[in-house]
KEFI-745986 format. One record per residue (C-alpha): x, y, z; residue number from 0. Coordinates in pm, 1 decimal, decimal comma. Layout:
- px/py/pz/nr
- X/Y/Z/NUM
...
end
This chain:
- px/py/pz/nr
- 2966,7/384,2/674,0/0
- 2696,9/135,6/621,1/1
- 2378,6/176,3/417,0/2
- 2090,4/-61,2/284,5/3
- 1773,0/-60,0/82,4/4
- 1522,7/-323,5/163,6/5
- 1381,6/-302,0/-178,3/6
- 1291,6/-42,0/-449,9/7
- 973,1/22,8/-692,4/8
- 961,8/-182,1/-1006,6/9
- 726,6/24,2/-1242,3/10
- 1001,7/256,6/-1335,8/11
- 962,1/649,2/-1287,3/12
- 725,1/676,1/-1545,4/13
- 569,0/329,2/-1548,0/14
- 772,5/195,4/-1808,2/15
- 720,7/-186,5/-1654,9/16
- 339,5/-122,1/-1680,4/17
- 350,0/-44,4/-2037,5/18
- 582,9/-316,9/-2128,5/19
- 372,8/-563,2/-1976,2/20
- 29,3/-424,8/-2098,4/21
- 203,5/-429,3/-2454,3/22
- 317,6/-778,6/-2414,2/23
- -12,2/-926,1/-2289,5/24
- -184,8/-755,5/-2581,6/25
- 36,8/-916,0/-2809,7/26
- 191,7/-598,9/-2944,0/27
- 553,3/-673,0/-2829,3/28
- 750,8/-973,4/-2770,9/29
- 877,7/-1137,7/-2463,6/30
- 1225,9/-1023,6/-2554,1/31
- 1087,6/-670,2/-2544,8/32
- 964,1/-720,4/-2210,4/33
- 1270,3/-851,7/-2074,8/34
- 1470,3/-573,9/-2233,5/35
- 1259,2/-308,4/-2068,8/36
- 1316,4/-491,4/-1742,3/37
- 1656,1/-536,2/-1753,3/38
- 1704,4/-165,0/-1814,1/39
- 1498,8/-75,0/-1519,8/40
- 1689,3/-336,8/-1316,9/41
- 2008,5/-191,1/-1425,7/42
- 1920,5/177,8/-1370,3/43
- 1788,8/94,7/-1018,2/44
- 2122,1/-82,2/-935,0/45
- 2352,3/181,9/-1093,4/46
- 2145,9/451,7/-909,9/47
- 2177,0/317,6/-586,1/48
- 2543,9/220,0/-606,4/49
- 2610,4/585,3/-726,5/50
- 2432,5/714,3/-411,0/51
- 2686,0/543,4/-224,3/52
- 2455,8/265,7/-93,7/53
- 2659,6/-40,4/28,6/54
- 2389,9/-315,6/72,5/55
- 2207,6/-303,9/-264,4/56
- 1903,7/-543,3/-315,7/57
- 1855,1/-780,6/-581,5/58
- 1563,8/-997,6/-665,3/59
- 1319,9/-742,9/-574,6/60
- 1225,2/-674,0/-927,0/61
- 904,0/-885,0/-995,7/62
- 725,2/-901,8/-1341,4/63
- 416,2/-933,2/-1127,0/64
- 479,6/-1003,8/-752,6/65
- 741,7/-1121,9/-547,3/66
- 531,0/-1381,5/-378,7/67
- 440,6/-1532,1/-692,3/68
- 820,9/-1518,1/-792,3/69
- 845,5/-1742,4/-473,2/70
- 588,4/-1987,4/-573,3/71
- 756,6/-2035,9/-923,1/72
- 1095,7/-2072,3/-739,3/73
- 939,3/-2358,2/-557,1/74
- 743,5/-2495,5/-841,6/75
- 427,9/-2455,2/-632,2/76
- 212,1/-2441,2/-925,8/77
- -150,3/-2536,3/-919,3/78
- -238,6/-2826,9/-1118,5/79
- -500,0/-2636,6/-1309,7/80
- -242,7/-2443,8/-1501,0/81
- -62,8/-2779,7/-1667,7/82
- 273,6/-2710,9/-1568,8/83
- 484,8/-3055,5/-1507,3/84
- 842,8/-2961,8/-1476,9/85
- 1133,2/-2741,5/-1619,5/86
- 1197,2/-2375,9/-1587,2/87
- 877,7/-2182,9/-1534,0/88
- 823,9/-1928,9/-1814,8/89
- 587,3/-1627,9/-1886,4/90
- 311,6/-1854,7/-2000,8/91
- 261,5/-2020,5/-1671,7/92
- 361,5/-1739,9/-1458,0/93
- 130,2/-1482,5/-1601,6/94
- -152,1/-1756,2/-1611,4/95
- -107,2/-1791,5/-1251,6/96
- -121,6/-1411,0/-1207,7/97
- -417,7/-1348,2/-1442,4/98
- -574,8/-1657,2/-1563,7/99
- -606,6/-1735,0/-1913,0/100
- -917,4/-1830,5/-2150,2/101
- -978,1/-2192,1/-1966,7/102
- -869,3/-2125,7/-1609,3/103
- -899,8/-1863,3/-1345,6/104
- -606,7/-1665,8/-1166,8/105
- -480,0/-1758,1/-845,4/106
- -631,4/-1516,3/-574,4/107
- -502,3/-1185,7/-475,1/108
- -503,3/-1016,5/-153,9/109
- -362,8/-734,5/42,6/110
- -14,5/-735,0/149,2/111
- -11,9/-680,0/523,1/112
- -168,5/-322,5/583,9/113
- -54,2/-156,1/254,3/114
- -231,7/-100,6/-70,0/115
- -5,9/-361,6/-238,1/116
- -153,9/-709,0/-345,8/117
- 10,9/-1018,6/-362,9/118
- -85,1/-1370,1/-539,5/119
- -173,4/-1605,9/-270,1/120
- -17,8/-1934,6/-303,0/121
- -233,5/-2261,8/-320,4/122
- -101,2/-2549,4/-83,8/123
- -150,2/-2862,5/28,0/124
- -6,9/-3214,5/101,2/125
- -5,2/-3350,9/-264,0/126
- 209,1/-3029,1/-381,5/127
- 519,5/-3135,6/-541,1/128
- 796,6/-2881,0/-490,9/129
- 1084,7/-2843,2/-730,3/130
- 1342,8/-2575,0/-807,2/131
- 1160,5/-2433,0/-1107,3/132
- 1275,7/-2049,1/-1152,4/133
- 1635,4/-1925,6/-1112,6/134
- 1523,5/-1578,4/-1107,3/135
- 1697,1/-1491,4/-781,7/136
- 2046,8/-1627,4/-907,8/137
- 2012,0/-1478,7/-1240,0/138
- 1952,5/-1147,3/-1126,4/139
- 2236,1/-1151,8/-879,2/140
- 2461,2/-1284,1/-1192,5/141
- 2310,7/-969,8/-1385,3/142
- 2398,6/-730,0/-1151,7/143
- 2737,8/-863,9/-1089,5/144
- 2795,8/-831,3/-1450,2/145
- 2712,1/-480,7/-1427,1/146
- 2978,4/-431,4/-1170,4/147
- 2743,7/-393,0/-887,0/148
- 2765,7/-633,0/-581,5/149
- 2395,9/-704,3/-450,8/150
- 2203,7/-856,9/-169,3/151
- 1972,1/-1125,7/-303,3/152
- 1650,9/-1106,1/-151,8/153
- 1419,6/-1394,2/-96,1/154
- 1080,2/-1439,0/91,2/155
- 1151,1/-1616,2/385,4/156
- 1045,8/-1977,0/397,7/157
- 804,0/-1954,4/718,0/158
- 652,4/-1642,4/597,5/159
- 577,2/-1768,6/261,3/160
- 396,9/-2083,8/414,3/161
- 207,9/-1856,2/677,4/162
- 102,5/-1628,9/359,3/163
- -13,6/-1912,5/197,8/164
- -386,3/-2053,6/162,9/165
- -494,2/-2422,1/176,3/166
- -570,4/-2553,8/-196,4/167
- -924,1/-2610,9/-293,6/168
- -1023,0/-2968,3/-139,9/169
- -740,3/-2981,2/123,1/170
- -867,2/-3077,2/469,3/171
- -921,2/-2749,2/690,7/172
- -709,0/-2909,4/969,1/173
- -409,0/-2937,4/758,8/174
- -93,9/-2738,0/875,3/175
- 73,5/-2538,0/612,2/176
- 393,5/-2531,3/829,8/177
- 419,2/-2905,8/788,7/178
- 562,8/-2845,1/432,6/179
- 878,0/-2669,2/559,1/180
- 1073,6/-2996,7/516,5/181
- 935,9/-3008,8/174,7/182
- 1048,3/-2632,8/54,3/183
- 1379,6/-2603,9/270,3/184
- 1572,6/-2839,9/45,7/185
- 1486,2/-2593,2/-254,0/186
- 1596,2/-2293,8/-38,3/187
- 1918,8/-2502,4/-7,2/188
- 1944,3/-2505,8/-370,1/189
- 1903,6/-2149,5/-392,0/190
- 2128,8/-2068,7/-121,7/191
- 2408,3/-2294,9/-270,5/192
- 2380,7/-2152,7/-597,7/193
- 2396,5/-1799,7/-484,8/194
- 2719,6/-1883,5/-287,2/195
- 2874,7/-2044,5/-603,2/196
- 2796,4/-1741,1/-793,0/197
- 2993,4/-1530,4/-544,8/198
- 2699,0/-1382,5/-304,4/199
- 2854,6/-1277,4/55,2/200
- 2515,9/-1163,9/160,4/201
- 2169,3/-1279,4/151,2/202
- 1842,6/-1130,8/249,1/203
- 1529,3/-1319,3/383,7/204
- 1211,9/-1118,4/414,7/205
- 1017,9/-1262,9/728,1/206
- 751,7/-1003,2/795,8/207
- 522,4/-1223,9/983,8/208
- 736,5/-1165,1/1299,8/209
- 523,5/-846,6/1316,1/210
- 224,8/-1051,7/1393,6/211
- 50,4/-1205,8/1671,5/212
- 220,9/-1564,8/1647,9/213
- 139,9/-1874,6/1864,7/214
- 425,3/-2062,8/2009,1/215
- 414,2/-2325,3/1729,3/216
- 465,2/-2078,8/1460,2/217
- 772,1/-1907,0/1631,6/218
- 921,6/-2256,7/1665,8/219
- 887,5/-2320,5/1281,5/220
- 1111,5/-1998,2/1236,3/221
- 1366,4/-2184,6/1486,7/222
- 1358,4/-2506,5/1321,7/223
- 1363,4/-2371,0/953,4/224
- 1694,7/-2161,7/1016,3/225
- 1844,9/-2437,9/1214,6/226
- 1787,3/-2648,5/939,6/227
- 1935,7/-2385,3/690,9/228
- 2234,6/-2310,2/920,1/229
- 2482,9/-2517,3/733,2/230
- 2405,4/-2428,0/408,7/231
- 2428,5/-2047,4/507,1/232
- 2752,1/-2105,1/667,1/233
- 3017,4/-1840,8/500,4/234
- 2740,1/-1591,9/426,2/235
- 2619,3/-1278,0/590,8/236
- 2234,0/-1342,5/664,4/237
- 2010,6/-1070,4/699,8/238
- 1629,6/-1128,5/828,3/239
- 1416,9/-834,8/743,7/240
- 1104,5/-762,9/940,1/241
- 873,7/-438,3/879,1/242
- 539,6/-274,8/892,8/243
- 510,8/-314,4/1301,7/244
- 695,8/-368,7/1621,4/245
- 823,5/-692,8/1672,0/246
- 659,1/-857,8/1996,3/247
- 882,8/-949,2/2297,2/248
- 857,1/-1297,0/2259,8/249
- 912,8/-1292,2/1885,2/250
- 1223,3/-1056,5/1920,1/251
- 1371,3/-1338,7/2135,8/252
- 1307,5/-1609,7/1877,7/253
- 1421,5/-1386,5/1580,1/254
- 1738,4/-1261,9/1731,7/255
- 1837,8/-1634,6/1845,7/256
- 1817,5/-1777,7/1496,7/257
- 2098,6/-1988,0/1403,8/258
- 2304,2/-1903,8/1126,9/259
- 2158,8/-1549,4/1101,7/260
- 2403,0/-1238,6/1138,2/261
- 2165,6/-959,1/1097,7/262
- 1834,7/-818,0/1185,5/263
- 1662,4/-575,3/1020,7/264
- 1364,7/-368,8/1194,0/265
- 1089,4/-91,4/1105,6/266
- 1173,0/197,2/1348,1/267
- 918,2/418,8/1178,8/268
- 614,9/187,6/1253,6/269
- 763,2/-22,5/1519,4/270
- 911,4/268,0/1766,2/271
- 848,8/25,0/2074,7/272
- 1110,3/-203,6/1921,7/273
- 1377,0/29,8/2011,3/274
- 1353,9/-63,3/2388,2/275
- 1393,4/-412,8/2303,1/276
- 1700,1/-378,7/2077,5/277
- 1828,7/-113,1/2343,7/278
- 1796,5/-376,8/2618,2/279
- 1861,1/-720,2/2464,7/280
- 2007,0/-708,0/2082,9/281
- 2272,8/-987,7/2061,8/282
- 2627,7/-881,8/2076,0/283
- 2848,8/-918,8/1751,0/284
- 2515,4/-920,3/1511,8/285
- 2441,7/-645,3/1278,9/286
- 2153,4/-406,1/1334,3/287
- 1979,5/-283,0/1022,7/288
- 1792,6/21,4/1136,0/289
- 1492,3/131,9/932,4/290
- 1478,5/491,0/1008,3/291
- 1370,5/612,7/660,0/292
- 1003,4/590,7/603,7/293
- 939,6/326,9/299,3/294
- 580,5/363,6/324,7/295
- 494,7/756,1/297,3/296
- 633,1/1037,3/89,9/297
- 768,5/1280,3/352,7/298
- 1125,2/1426,5/386,1/299
- 1297,4/1242,1/669,4/300
- 1387,6/1446,0/979,4/301
- 1762,4/1378,5/932,9/302
- 1861,6/1562,7/1290,5/303
- 1600,4/1337,5/1481,3/304
- 1680,6/1010,7/1274,1/305
- 2040,1/1046,2/1334,7/306
- 2004,8/1089,6/1726,3/307
- 1808,0/771,4/1693,1/308
- 2083,5/620,4/1507,8/309
- 2323,1/759,0/1759,2/310
- 2134,0/616,9/2042,7/311
- 2156,0/271,8/1891,1/312
- 2542,6/253,2/1856,3/313
- 2596,5/195,2/2200,7/314
- 2343,6/-112,0/2182,5/315
- 2503,9/-291,2/1904,5/316
- 2841,8/-105,8/1811,8/317
- 2951,3/154,5/1566,9/318
- 3060,4/-132,0/1317,9/319
- 2735,8/-310,9/1353,4/320
- 2503,8/-45,1/1295,2/321
- 2339,2/3,9/928,0/322
- 2135,2/273,4/821,5/323
- 1824,8/131,3/627,3/324
- 1447,5/201,9/512,4/325
- 1190,2/103,5/709,0/326
- 1042,3/-148,9/455,7/327
- 1073,4/-178,1/50,2/328
- 1052,7/136,9/-117,8/329
- 783,1/-26,5/-344,6/330
- 503,2/118,4/-135,3/331
- 610,1/513,4/-199,4/332
- 649,6/706,5/-539,8/333
- 946,7/680,9/-743,5/334
- 1119,4/1008,6/-811,4/335
- 1041,4/1365,9/-730,8/336
- 1221,9/1482,8/-1029,3/337
- 930,6/1407,2/-1241,4/338
- 725,1/1638,2/-1048,1/339
- 766,5/1951,2/-1275,8/340
- 407,5/2111,1/-1167,0/341
- 374,9/2051,0/-813,5/342
- 367,9/2349,3/-581,7/343
- 764,9/2415,7/-510,0/344
- 692,5/2470,1/-115,8/345
- 501,0/2127,6/-64,8/346
- 759,9/1962,1/-304,1/347
- 1054,5/2073,4/-88,2/348
- 871,4/1872,3/205,3/349
- 859,4/1537,2/36,8/350
- 1102,0/1267,5/-37,1/351
- 1010,5/989,7/-296,2/352
- 1189,9/664,0/-333,3/353
- 1522,7/810,9/-516,6/354
- 1535,7/1081,9/-287,3/355
- 1494,1/849,7/24,5/356
- 1784,1/665,6/-119,2/357
- 1987,8/968,1/-76,3/358
- 1856,6/1029,6/278,6/359
- 1956,0/670,4/392,1/360
- 2323,8/760,9/245,5/361
- 2316,0/1092,4/391,6/362
- 2262,9/945,4/742,5/363
- 2511,6/668,2/703,4/364
- 2756,1/921,6/629,3/365
- 2683,2/1152,3/911,5/366
- 2695,9/870,2/1155,3/367
- 3074,0/851,5/1067,0/368
- 3136,4/1206,1/1084,1/369
- 3090,6/1304,9/715,2/370
- 2776,0/1499,3/743,6/371
- 2676,5/1671,6/434,7/372
- 2594,2/2003,4/595,9/373
- 2416,0/2194,1/291,1/374
- 2190,1/1883,1/267,3/375
- 2105,4/1856,6/644,0/376
- 2047,7/2252,2/643,9/377
- 1826,1/2229,9/326,3/378
- 1641,3/1946,4/536,5/379
- 1592,4/2142,5/835,1/380
- 1487,8/2433,0/623,7/381
- 1203,3/2235,2/469,5/382
- 1092,7/2070,0/780,3/383
- 1065,9/2419,2/931,8/384
- 889,6/2582,0/622,1/385
- 639,5/2288,0/653,9/386
- 588,4/2353,5/1058,5/387
- 511,2/2705,2/983,8/388
- 356,6/2723,7/667,7/389
- -28,6/2876,0/703,7/390
- -125,4/2613,8/415,1/391
- -90,6/2342,0/673,1/392
- -287,6/2459,9/976,2/393
- -644,9/2615,5/944,9/394
- -731,3/2731,6/1265,1/395
- -1116,5/2713,0/1195,2/396
- -1057,6/2320,8/1129,9/397
- -879,6/2268,6/1455,2/398
- -1115,3/2399,0/1659,0/399
- -1418,8/2204,4/1506,6/400
- -1204,7/1881,5/1533,7/401
- -1119,3/1978,0/1872,9/402
- -1478,1/2026,2/1959,2/403
- -1555,4/1651,6/1860,1/404
- -1392,6/1543,0/2175,7/405
- -1638,3/1395,2/2443,8/406
- -1930,6/1324,8/2213,6/407
- -1978,9/1028,6/2018,9/408
- -2209,0/1221,7/1760,4/409
- -2480,2/972,0/1744,7/410
- -2786,2/1080,7/1574,1/411
- -3036,0/1202,2/1870,7/412
- -3344,1/940,8/1765,4/413
- -3370,6/576,1/1803,6/414
- -3325,7/389,9/1482,4/415
- -3664,4/267,2/1481,5/416
- -3811,0/611,8/1463,3/417
- -3560,1/717,4/1206,5/418
- -3679,2/423,1/962,1/419
- -4058,9/504,7/1024,4/420
- -3972,5/877,3/910,9/421
- -3754,1/728,5/606,5/422
- -4033,6/503,0/500,9/423
- -4275,4/777,8/514,8/424
- -4081,3/994,9/279,3/425
- -3955,1/742,8/35,9/426
- -4220,3/466,5/33,1/427
- -4016,1/199,0/-48,0/428
- -4097,6/-202,6/-63,0/429
- -4012,0/-426,8/216,1/430
- -3664,5/-530,4/11,3/431
- -3581,9/-247,4/-212,9/432
- -3337,1/-266,0/-486,7/433
- -3049,6/-53,4/-595,3/434
- -2702,2/-67,1/-717,5/435
- -2344,3/21,8/-564,5/436
- -2310,2/338,3/-748,4/437
- -2060,8/362,7/-1045,6/438
- -2155,8/273,9/-1392,1/439
- -1919,5/166,8/-1668,6/440
- -1704,2/452,9/-1795,8/441
- -1683,3/445,5/-2166,8/442
- -1380,2/566,2/-2392,2/443
- -1614,0/848,7/-2495,7/444
- -1679,3/956,5/-2127,4/445
- -1317,9/969,4/-2062,4/446
- -1243,8/1175,1/-2370,2/447
- -1507,5/1432,5/-2246,0/448
- -1349,0/1434,2/-1903,4/449
- -1006,5/1479,0/-2061,1/450
- -1085,4/1750,2/-2301,4/451
- -1302,6/1953,1/-2037,0/452
- -981,2/1933,7/-1812,5/453
- -749,2/2048,9/-2095,6/454
- -965,0/2333,2/-2152,7/455
- -1036,8/2188,8/-2515,7/456
- -1407,2/2207,5/-2465,0/457
- -1665,4/2450,8/-2282,3/458
- -1793,5/2391,0/-1952,4/459
- -2145,8/2433,9/-2112,0/460
- -2047,7/2135,4/-2356,1/461
- -1926,3/1918,6/-2076,0/462
- -2198,4/1962,9/-1873,5/463
- -2429,9/1881,1/-2145,8/464
- -2247,3/1553,9/-2212,3/465
- -2253,5/1440,4/-1851,2/466
- -2610,7/1526,4/-1812,4/467
- -2679,2/1309,8/-2134,2/468
- -2495,8/1012,1/-1980,1/469
- -2675,8/1063,5/-1625,9/470
- -3007,5/1060,0/-1823,0/471
- -2921,6/716,9/-1973,1/472
- -2823,5/561,5/-1646,9/473
- -3147,0/687,3/-1483,7/474
- -3356,0/538,9/-1789,3/475
- -3175,0/215,9/-1757,3/476
- -3282,8/178,4/-1392,2/477
- -3616,0/289,9/-1430,6/478
- -3679,8/31,2/-1713,3/479
- -3537,8/-237,1/-1467,0/480
- -3770,6/-125,2/-1197,6/481
- -3495,1/-19,1/-943,8/482
- -3634,6/129,5/-642,1/483
- -3351,1/344,4/-530,6/484
- -3160,0/502,3/-813,5/485
- -2784,2/589,7/-858,6/486
- -2668,1/876,2/-1118,3/487
- -2358,5/639,7/-1239,2/488
- -2094,9/872,3/-1143,2/489
- -1988,8/1000,9/-1480,5/490
- -1811,1/1305,3/-1391,6/491
- -1569,9/1130,7/-1160,9/492
- -1236,2/981,3/-1219,5/493
- -1134,2/802,3/-875,3/494
- -1327,8/760,1/-581,4/495
- -1075,5/917,8/-363,6/496
- -896,8/1170,6/-623,8/497
- -1260,6/1310,4/-711,3/498
- -1305,3/1436,2/-359,5/499
- -959,8/1520,3/-279,6/500
- -937,6/1778,2/-554,1/501
- -1196,4/1919,5/-410,1/502
- -1086,3/1973,2/-77,2/503
- -837,7/2202,3/122,0/504
- -520,8/2019,2/257,0/505
- -480,3/1792,8/-56,1/506
- -208,3/1816,4/-326,7/507
- -167,7/1577,7/-635,1/508
- 125,5/1469,3/-847,0/509
- 185,2/1419,8/-1214,1/510
- 375,4/1099,1/-1212,9/511
- 353,8/971,5/-807,4/512
- 259,0/623,5/-895,7/513
- 259,6/338,1/-667,2/514
- 199,5/-15,8/-791,9/515
- -99,0/-184,4/-654,1/516
- -106,0/-515,0/-835,3/517
- 65,1/-621,4/-1153,3/518
- 62,9/-359,4/-1394,8/519
- -210,8/-168,5/-1194,3/520
- -79,7/154,9/-1045,8/521
- -240,7/410,2/-844,4/522
- -164,3/781,1/-767,5/523
- -264,1/849,1/-418,0/524
- -341,6/1212,6/-312,1/525
- -109,2/1359,0/-63,4/526
- -271,0/1525,8/269,1/527
- -39,9/1809,9/363,3/528
- -255,7/2021,9/577,6/529
- -586,7/2057,3/766,4/530
- -880,3/1943,0/560,2/531
- -1199,9/2115,0/461,8/532
- -1472,0/2166,8/205,7/533
- -1457,9/2510,3/39,5/534
- -1801,6/2450,3/-156,6/535
- -2023,7/2154,0/-238,1/536
- -1855,6/1873,3/-412,4/537
- -2147,8/1632,4/-546,5/538
- -2484,1/1830,2/-470,9/539
- -2504,8/1995,3/-845,0/540
- -2513,6/1633,4/-1007,5/541
- -2701,8/1459,1/-730,5/542
- -2972,9/1718,9/-769,4/543
- -2941,2/1723,2/-1139,3/544
- -3008,7/1337,6/-1139,3/545
- -3286,1/1367,0/-874,1/546
- -3486,1/1608,6/-1105,7/547
- -3492,7/1346,0/-1409,5/548
- -3678,7/1087,8/-1186,8/549
- -3969,6/1074,9/-921,3/550
- -3772,5/758,6/-761,1/551
- -3528,4/834,2/-470,8/552
- -3162,7/900,1/-608,9/553
- -2869,5/847,4/-385,9/554
- -2615,7/1085,7/-297,3/555
- -2290,0/909,9/-367,5/556
- -1993,6/999,1/-121,1/557
- -1641,2/840,7/-51,1/558
- -1605,8/783,5/326,7/559
- -1343,1/953,4/535,8/560
- -1167,4/641,4/642,1/561
- -1128,1/530,6/265,9/562
- -988,7/864,8/162,1/563
- -769,6/855,0/464,3/564
- -634,8/480,6/382,2/565
- -581,5/572,3/0,0/566
- -388,5/871,1/51,5/567
- -45,7/950,4/138,3/568
- -134,1/1110,1/506,2/569
- 43,6/1393,6/692,7/570
- 278,9/1242,0/973,7/571
- 270,5/1541,5/1199,5/572
- -54,3/1445,8/1374,9/573
- -230,8/1143,2/1468,8/574
- -413,1/955,0/1177,3/575
- -744,6/963,2/1351,6/576
- -750,6/1333,6/1372,8/577
- -677,1/1372,8/1013,9/578
- -965,4/1146,4/946,9/579
- -1198,2/1341,4/1179,5/580
- -1114,3/1652,3/966,6/581
- -1222,3/1472,8/648,8/582
- -1524,6/1333,8/826,7/583
- -1643,7/1685,7/913,2/584
- -1617,1/1796,4/546,4/585
- -1800,9/1506,0/443,3/586
- -2071,0/1614,5/701,8/587
- -2085,1/1948,5/530,4/588
- -2148,4/1753,7/217,7/589
- -2405,3/1543,2/372,1/590
- -2598,9/1820,7/497,5/591
- -2603,0/2003,4/167,4/592
- -2715,4/1706,0/-37,1/593
- -3027,6/1691,7/204,5/594
- -3095,8/2033,1/142,7/595
- -3067,7/1990,7/-203,0/596
- -3351,2/1729,4/-223,1/597
- -3164,5/1393,1/-174,8/598
- -3311,3/1149,5/90,2/599
- -3079,5/850,3/47,8/600
- -2697,8/916,4/101,1/601
- -2456,0/623,1/57,9/602
- -2124,1/655,6/214,4/603
- -1850,8/435,6/69,2/604
- -1589,5/292,5/308,3/605
- -1425,4/38,8/60,3/606
- -1096,9/56,8/255,9/607
- -1242,1/36,3/612,3/608
- -1094,7/-300,5/699,8/609
- -761,4/-242,5/499,0/610
- -632,3/-9,9/755,7/611
- -706,3/-255,5/1011,8/612
- -360,9/-235,8/1219,1/613
- -144,7/-593,2/1211,9/614
- -197,4/-665,9/1608,0/615
- -487,1/-748,9/1734,4/616
- -454,5/-512,4/2053,7/617
- -468,1/-209,7/1839,7/618
- -803,5/-308,4/1648,8/619
- -1033,7/-165,9/1897,3/620
- -878,9/190,7/1881,8/621
- -887,8/188,4/1521,5/622
- -1239,3/69,3/1494,6/623
- -1373,7/317,6/1762,3/624
- -1229,4/612,9/1545,1/625
- -1305,9/468,5/1224,6/626
- -1688,0/418,1/1355,4/627
- -1686,2/766,0/1504,6/628
- -1567,2/929,9/1193,8/629
- -1907,1/763,5/1014,5/630
- -2106,8/906,8/1306,2/631
- -1987,3/1240,0/1237,3/632
- -2055,3/1251,6/883,4/633
- -2437,2/1183,0/923,7/634
- -2513,6/1334,5/1281,6/635
- -2673,1/1650,1/1189,1/636
- -2943,8/1533,3/906,2/637
- -3310,3/1481,9/984,3/638
- -3463,7/1157,3/1084,1/639
- -3632,4/1109,8/732,0/640
- -3293,9/1110,1/556,5/641
- -3136,2/767,7/501,7/642
- -2760,8/743,5/522,7/643
- -2609,7/426,3/465,6/644
- -2242,9/316,0/493,2/645
- -2119,0/70,6/197,5/646
- -1858,5/-158,9/313,0/647
- -1608,6/-397,4/138,3/648
- -1519,0/-662,4/372,1/649
- -1374,5/-924,7/157,6/650
- -1019,4/-812,3/150,2/651
end
């Protein structure tokens, strides 16, 4: 009966770490206060997993900011501008790298693969002097052991670390980051030796780059690195963990041939093709950590189906070598359903947050050895049946409208040149018109008004009056600056996805379903549980009100379907693109009502278009096809004289 969790959320069930960090950064609490909150969170997590029956409990997955930044600190790879020379890296240097300080900027932050988490990008080059500068991994292992919990220390693997890095400023572009392996492996050896000395019997290396399209020399780097570490790893059980996608066949061969490695972890939720490789060529005598519980979504596991998958794997790897695991770290999901006291009971029964996923992993591991919790499995089956049959999930008219999209690309009928002519006659804009992206800064007073209106402490009349006053200020500022196409500033909106999701059917919202985005920044993604439609106009009143305050064109501002999709927890009972088309149809209705309301310029924000790009190049074309199609759907029904623009964020 073997169970494993790849990693766990750090923020705490009620964002305790967020508040402790921000209090420390603001000078309202001490470093010791922050350390105490953090130690309590780690203790609770370890004890929770131990009590649930998890055998392989991770340590060193907690981070004050980011796990890649922790690795940078471990390796002493501090950029010179932070003034660090030697010694154990403390909060001053660590947080300066993450957030910058009064004199120097922070290190770059970018997306962690195709998730909504961000990591701090290491800055490396030939001049970096690596040294063992943070003993966090060893200290946290000892900390757990002192609490009576044996853990598996987790390290970002050496090859993935280098491939996730960027060249430091001034380094020649031809420099190969993998050439730094001989410089960082001695530090990994020191860490491993210390962990062994502290009593560790297992160690986990996260090498997620194995799921990417890698050239031969990069695969060889993995082989060379672990061959170099082999003697130091002797006596340890070594797990190399992969996640977020299938491991390509050539990479699978390299991975399963690594020297000194006894165990391999795979994401079997997003990497279903890897199952065939495991069944045909998994090495004998090695452990398989089977990631059958989704670490990136919030739906209850189909326990019966997962058990069938696990039983099919027993023949390939042997009963004593199969470990039930999560598909990736649970960092990417919300913490605990227990805190959702106001969530609809039926929808709540369909969900599993991190704490519930730990229980699912344990239940599957026990069932695999004949210790099935019949009541738990029955309740799970009933919840899944309820979800499949619920009229709240399926809307026949939406299904028909989405099905009718097939076979048409929904392009606007006329040529671009004809539309531009019609739009110019209507809008009379200069050759290079000016505008802004959309939202203006939201003041404390503005947030207070929205909060009090939501709590029913002020009337709708007072709320509308306050928002209109704010819009008028924004319009006046833009007219004074002689902006050509105005925006209303969006004072009525909270979050660019939540605002629309709250007005669309098929969406649910949590009270405490927070997920870490970066540092102390957390987001609360909407849950798309059913077919999406728009019961009534969402933005027309405010846009039309703003247009009435000026003679200049006023933009209607909408969040695009792909961004709403990518920044939500999406239903897993139909393909993502089908859900996206449903959202696009809802936005199409809004576009057409804005046009009827006198809005001649409409901006559709697709900030997350690139973020949803699949990890493997072979899948890019399909994703981009349906993403572009979704945008076309939104504006295919408007007049030639109505201008509909897409706004993209291509930086990430």
